[in-house]
TIMI-2910 file (N, C-alpha, C, CB; in pm, 1 decimal, decimal comma, always signed):
<rs>
+----------+----------+----------+----------+----------+----------+----------+----------+----------+----------+----------+----------+------+
!      n_x !      n_y !      n_z !     ca_x !     ca_y !     ca_z !      c_x !      c_y !      c_z !     cb_x !     cb_y !     cb_z ! resn !
+----------+----------+----------+----------+----------+----------+----------+----------+----------+----------+----------+----------+------+
! +11162,4 ! -21577,1 !  -4805,6 ! +11159,9 ! -21562,2 !  -4950,4 ! +11193,3 ! -21696,6 !  -5013,8 ! +11259,2 ! -21451,8 !  -4997,3 !  Unk !
! +11134,3 ! -21716,8 !  -5130,3 ! +11151,3 ! -21842,9 !  -5200,8 ! +11205,6 ! -21817,5 !  -5340,9 ! +11018,3 ! -21919,8 !  -5207,6 !  Unk !
! +11277,4 ! -21915,5 !  -5393,2 ! +11330,2 ! -21906,4 !  -5528,7 ! +11239,3 ! -21978,1 !  -5626,7 ! +11471,1 ! -21964,2 !  -5535,5 !  Unk !
! +11198,7 ! -21907,7 !  -5729,2 ! +11116,1 ! -21961,5 !  -5836,7 ! +11194,9 ! -21948,9 !  -5965,9 ! +10978,2 ! -21887,4 !  -5846,6 !  Unk !
! +11155,7 ! -22027,3 !  -6066,9 ! +11215,8 ! -22013,2 !  -6198,8 ! +11106,4 ! -21991,9 !  -6302,7 ! +11301,4 ! -22137,3 !  -6233,9 !  Unk !
! +11127,6 ! -21894,1 !  -6388,4 ! +11041,3 ! -21871,1 !  -6503,6 ! +11116,0 ! -21924,3 !  -6625,2 ! +11003,9 ! -21718,0 !  -6520,0 !  Unk !
! +11059,0 ! -22024,3 !  -6689,2 ! +11119,5 ! -22085,0 !  -6808,6 ! +11048,9 ! -22030,8 !  -6932,4 ! +11110,5 ! -22241,5 !  -6803,7 !  Unk !
! +11126,0 ! -21981,9 !  -7026,9 ! +11074,1 ! -21934,0 !  -7153,5 ! +11063,9 ! -22053,3 !  -7247,7 ! +11164,6 ! -21821,3 !  -7213,4 !  Unk !
! +10948,6 ! -22069,8 !  -7312,6 ! +10922,5 ! -22183,0 !  -7400,4 ! +10924,6 ! -22134,9 !  -7545,2 ! +10786,5 ! -22250,1 !  -7366,0 !  Unk !
! +11011,8 ! -22195,8 !  -7625,5 ! +11021,6 ! -22160,2 !  -7767,3 ! +10908,1 ! -22220,6 !  -7847,9 ! +11155,1 ! -22205,7 !  -7824,4 !  Unk !
! +10899,5 ! -22182,2 !  -7973,2 ! +10794,3 ! -22231,5 !  -8062,5 ! +10799,1 ! -22382,9 !  -8078,3 ! +10806,2 ! -22165,4 !  -8199,0 !  Unk !
! +10917,5 ! -22441,4 !  -8060,3 ! +10932,3 ! -22586,2 !  -8072,8 ! +10900,5 ! -22660,2 !  -7943,2 ! +11072,6 ! -22619,6 !  -8116,9 !  Unk !
! +10860,6 ! -22587,2 !  -7837,9 ! +10824,2 ! -22648,8 !  -7711,7 ! +10939,5 ! -22669,4 !  -7614,9 ! +10760,8 ! -22778,0 !  -7738,0 !  Unk !
! +11060,4 ! -22630,8 !  -7654,5 ! +11177,0 ! -22646,0 !  -7568,2 ! +11205,1 ! -22516,9 !  -7492,8 ! +11299,8 ! -22687,3 !  -7650,2 !  Unk !
! +11269,2 ! -22532,7 !  -7377,2 ! +11310,0 ! -22416,1 !  -7299,1 ! +11417,4 ! -22338,4 !  -7374,5 ! +11361,8 ! -22458,8 !  -7159,4 !  Unk !
! +11403,2 ! -22206,8 !  -7379,2 ! +11502,3 ! -22123,7 !  -7446,4 ! +11579,4 ! -22035,8 !  -7349,0 ! +11435,2 ! -22037,6 !  -7550,7 !  Unk !
! +11522,1 ! -22016,2 !  -7229,6 ! +11586,3 ! -21930,0 !  -7130,2 ! +11523,5 ! -21958,3 !  -6994,5 ! +11572,2 ! -21778,6 !  -7168,1 !  Unk !
! +11593,3 ! -21916,2 !  -6889,5 ! +11542,2 ! -21933,0 !  -6753,6 ! +11579,5 ! -21809,9 !  -6672,2 ! +11598,4 ! -22063,0 !  -6687,4 !  Unk !
! +11483,9 ! -21761,5 !  -6594,2 ! +11506,8 ! -21645,4 !  -6508,5 ! +11468,2 ! -21684,0 !  -6366,3 ! +11425,3 ! -21520,3 !  -6557,6 !  Unk !
! +11554,7 ! -21655,1 !  -6270,8 ! +11521,9 ! -21680,8 !  -6131,5 ! +11443,7 ! -21562,6 !  -6075,8 ! +11649,9 ! -21706,4 !  -6048,2 !  Unk !
! +11339,5 ! -21594,9 !  -6000,7 ! +11255,1 ! -21493,7 !  -5937,4 ! +11253,4 ! -21524,0 !  -5787,8 ! +11108,7 ! -21492,8 !  -5998,3 !  Unk !
! +11290,2 ! -21427,9 !  -5707,1 ! +11287,0 ! -21442,7 !  -5561,7 ! +11165,0 ! -21365,9 !  -5510,4 ! +11420,7 ! -21390,2 !  -5495,0 !  Unk !
! +11072,5 ! -21438,9 !  -5446,7 ! +10946,6 ! -21378,8 !  -5400,8 ! +10906,3 ! -21436,6 !  -5266,6 ! +10834,4 ! -21401,1 !  -5503,7 !  Unk !
! +10808,7 ! -21370,7 !  -5205,0 ! +10756,4 ! -21416,1 !  -5076,9 ! +10657,2 ! -21530,9 !  -5089,3 ! +10691,4 ! -21301,9 !  -5006,0 !  Unk !
! +10585,0 ! -21538,8 !  -5203,3 ! +10483,2 ! -21643,0 !  -5217,7 ! +10449,3 ! -21664,4 !  -5365,3 ! +10355,9 ! -21605,9 !  -5138,1 !  Unk !
! +10363,8 ! -21764,9 !  -5390,3 ! +10326,0 ! -21800,6 !  -5527,5 ! +10258,2 ! -21685,6 !  -5600,0 ! +10234,1 ! -21921,3 !  -5526,7 !  Unk !
! +10171,7 ! -21613,1 !  -5532,5 ! +10096,5 ! -21504,8 !  -5598,0 ! +10190,5 ! -21394,6 !  -5647,5 !  +9992,2 ! -21445,3 !  -5500,9 !  Unk !
! +10287,0 ! -21358,0 !  -5567,5 ! +10384,5 ! -21257,5 !  -5609,7 ! +10467,0 ! -21309,6 !  -5726,7 ! +10476,7 ! -21218,4 !  -5492,5 !  Unk !
! +10506,6 ! -21436,0 !  -5720,2 ! +10584,7 ! -21495,9 !  -5828,4 ! +10505,1 ! -21498,5 !  -5958,5 ! +10628,2 ! -21637,8 !  -5790,5 !  Unk !
! +10375,0 ! -21528,2 !  -5950,6 ! +10289,9 ! -21529,4 !  -6070,3 ! +10281,6 ! -21390,3 !  -6132,6 ! +10148,6 ! -21580,3 !  -6035,4 !  Unk !
! +10263,4 ! -21289,6 !  -6049,9 ! +10256,6 ! -21152,6 !  -6102,6 ! +10386,3 ! -21114,9 !  -6173,9 ! +10227,8 ! -21052,5 !  -5988,9 !  Unk !
! +10497,6 ! -21150,1 !  -6114,3 ! +10626,5 ! -21113,4 !  -6174,0 ! +10655,8 ! -21193,7 !  -6299,6 ! +10738,7 ! -21133,3 !  -6073,3 !  Unk !
! +10620,9 ! -21321,7 !  -6300,5 ! +10643,1 ! -21404,9 !  -6419,1 ! +10556,8 ! -21358,8 !  -6535,0 ! +10614,4 ! -21551,6 !  -6388,0 !  Unk !
! +10433,9 ! -21320,0 !  -6506,5 ! +10342,9 ! -21274,8 !  -6612,2 ! +10398,1 ! -21150,7 !  -6681,7 ! +10203,1 ! -21245,4 !  -6554,4 !  Unk !
! +10469,6 ! -21068,9 !  -6609,6 ! +10529,7 ! -20948,6 !  -6668,7 ! +10640,3 ! -20982,6 !  -6767,9 ! +10585,3 ! -20858,4 !  -6559,2 !  Unk !
! +10693,9 ! -21104,5 !  -6762,0 ! +10801,3 ! -21146,5 !  -6852,2 ! +10750,6 ! -21193,1 !  -6987,8 ! +10881,1 ! -21256,8 !  -6788,5 !  Unk !
! +10621,2 ! -21218,6 !  -6999,4 ! +10564,1 ! -21270,5 !  -7124,6 ! +10579,7 ! -21165,2 !  -7233,3 ! +10413,6 ! -21309,4 !  -7106,7 !  Unk !
! +10649,7 ! -21204,0 !  -7339,9 ! +10671,8 ! -21113,9 !  -7452,9 ! +10703,9 ! -21197,6 !  -7576,2 ! +10786,8 ! -21012,3 !  -7422,7 !  Unk !
! +10602,7 ! -21263,7 !  -7629,3 ! +10622,9 ! -21343,9 !  -7750,1 ! +10652,6 ! -21489,7 !  -7723,1 ! +10733,5 ! -21286,4 !  -7830,0 !  Unk !
! +10689,4 ! -21526,1 !  -7603,0 ! +10714,3 ! -21665,6 !  -7565,2 ! +10626,2 ! -21702,5 !  -7447,4 ! +10863,7 ! -21688,3 !  -7530,4 !  Unk !
! +10586,3 ! -21828,2 !  -7443,8 ! +10514,0 ! -21876,8 !  -7326,7 ! +10612,5 ! -21886,7 !  -7210,4 ! +10445,9 ! -22015,2 !  -7355,2 !  Unk !
! +10559,3 ! -21876,7 !  -7089,8 ! +10639,3 ! -21884,8 !  -6968,5 ! +10580,3 ! -21993,3 !  -6879,1 ! +10644,3 ! -21747,4 !  -6894,4 !  Unk !
! +10665,7 ! -22081,0 !  -6826,6 ! +10624,5 ! -22174,7 !  -6723,0 ! +10691,5 ! -22131,0 !  -6594,1 ! +10661,7 ! -22323,0 !  -6760,0 !  Unk !
! +10613,2 ! -22119,6 !  -6488,8 ! +10665,1 ! -22080,3 !  -6358,0 ! +10673,5 ! -22203,5 !  -6269,5 ! +10575,9 ! -21971,0 !  -6292,4 !  Unk !
! +10792,2 ! -22225,9 !  -6212,6 ! +10817,3 ! -22343,1 !  -6128,7 ! +10875,6 ! -22302,5 !  -5995,0 ! +10911,2 ! -22440,6 !  -6199,0 !  Unk !
! +10839,8 ! -22379,2 !  -5892,3 ! +10905,7 ! -22373,0 !  -5762,1 ! +10950,6 ! -22515,1 !  -5732,7 ! +10810,0 ! -22315,3 !  -5647,7 !  Unk !
! +11080,8 ! -22537,5 !  -5740,4 ! +11139,3 ! -22671,0 !  -5728,8 ! +11073,7 ! -22762,4 !  -5831,9 ! +11121,7 ! -22728,1 !  -5584,1 !  Unk !
! +11013,2 ! -22873,5 !  -5790,7 ! +10952,4 ! -22966,8 !  -5886,4 ! +10802,6 ! -22942,0 !  -5906,3 ! +10974,2 ! -23109,7 !  -5839,7 !  Unk !
! +10753,3 ! -22830,3 !  -5858,5 ! +10609,9 ! -22798,7 !  -5865,2 ! +10585,6 ! -22687,5 !  -5965,5 ! +10555,7 ! -22757,9 !  -5726,4 !  Unk !
! +10505,7 ! -22719,2 !  -6068,4 ! +10468,6 ! -22615,6 !  -6164,2 ! +10360,0 ! -22529,9 !  -6102,1 ! +10421,0 ! -22677,0 !  -6299,3 !  Unk !
! +10380,5 ! -22399,0 !  -6106,5 ! +10286,6 ! -22304,9 !  -6047,2 ! +10183,6 ! -22259,2 !  -6149,8 ! +10360,9 ! -22184,5 !  -5989,5 !  Unk !
! +10230,6 ! -22217,3 !  -6268,9 ! +10140,3 ! -22162,8 !  -6370,5 ! +10209,7 ! -22159,8 !  -6505,5 ! +10092,5 ! -22021,4 !  -6331,7 !  Unk !
! +10128,2 ! -22148,0 !  -6608,7 ! +10176,1 ! -22127,0 !  -6745,1 ! +10113,1 ! -21998,9 !  -6796,2 ! +10141,9 ! -22248,7 !  -6838,4 !  Unk !
! +10192,8 ! -21917,3 !  -6862,0 ! +10145,0 ! -21791,4 !  -6918,4 ! +10171,9 ! -21793,5 !  -7068,2 ! +10214,0 ! -21668,2 !  -6850,4 !  Unk !
! +10066,3 ! -21777,9 !  -7145,8 ! +10078,2 ! -21775,1 !  -7292,0 ! +10090,3 ! -21630,2 !  -7338,0 !  +9955,6 ! -21844,9 !  -7360,1 !  Unk !
! +10158,2 ! -21604,5 !  -7449,9 ! +10175,7 ! -21467,6 !  -7496,4 ! +10045,2 ! -21395,2 !  -7525,4 ! +10259,8 ! -21467,3 !  -7618,7 !  Unk !
!  +9941,4 ! -21466,8 !  -7561,3 !  +9814,9 ! -21402,7 !  -7596,7 !  +9713,6 ! -21405,2 !  -7482,8 !  +9755,7 ! -21470,0 !  -7718,1 !  Unk !
!  +9755,8 ! -21446,0 !  -7362,1 !  +9664,5 ! -21450,9 !  -7247,7 !  +9699,4 ! -21342,5 !  -7148,4 !  +9669,0 ! -21588,4 !  -7179,8 !  Unk !
!  +9600,7 ! -21292,9 !  -7079,7 !  +9621,6 ! -21195,4 !  -6974,3 !  +9620,6 ! -21261,1 !  -6836,1 !  +9515,0 ! -21087,1 !  -6981,7 !  Unk !
!  +9571,5 ! -21385,9 !  -6830,2 !  +9565,4 ! -21456,0 !  -6701,9 !  +9642,0 ! -21586,9 !  -6712,3 !  +9418,3 ! -21481,8 !  -6659,3 !  Unk !
!  +9678,2 ! -21643,3 !  -6599,8 !  +9755,7 ! -21766,8 !  -6598,4 !  +9662,9 ! -21886,6 !  -6606,7 !  +9842,8 ! -21775,1 !  -6472,2 !  Unk !
!  +9716,2 ! -21995,1 !  -6658,2 !  +9643,8 ! -22122,1 !  -6663,0 !  +9718,4 ! -22219,5 !  -6574,0 !  +9630,9 ! -22176,9 !  -6810,0 !  Unk !
!  +9657,5 ! -22257,5 !  -6464,4 !  +9721,2 ! -22352,6 !  -6373,3 !  +9706,4 ! -22493,6 !  -6430,2 !  +9659,1 ! -22343,7 !  -6230,4 !  Unk !
!  +9805,0 ! -22574,4 !  -6401,5 !  +9797,6 ! -22715,9 !  -6441,1 !  +9777,4 ! -22800,3 !  -6318,9 !  +9924,5 ! -22760,5 !  -6516,6 !  Unk !
+----------+----------+----------+----------+----------+----------+----------+----------+----------+----------+----------+----------+------+
</rs>
């Protein structure tokens, strides 16, 4: 299992909150992070690697 972080992005572009997600792989982490989207964008990270960004009005992730 790996530790991921979902960062909540405020309207000003700054992090407003962080949630740790423990998952077996990136795909599971993406599914769980996407469920957290509720009015704020979410950036999913594993250590120094950005996995995906989820916007409040999107149903799918946008990889960077």
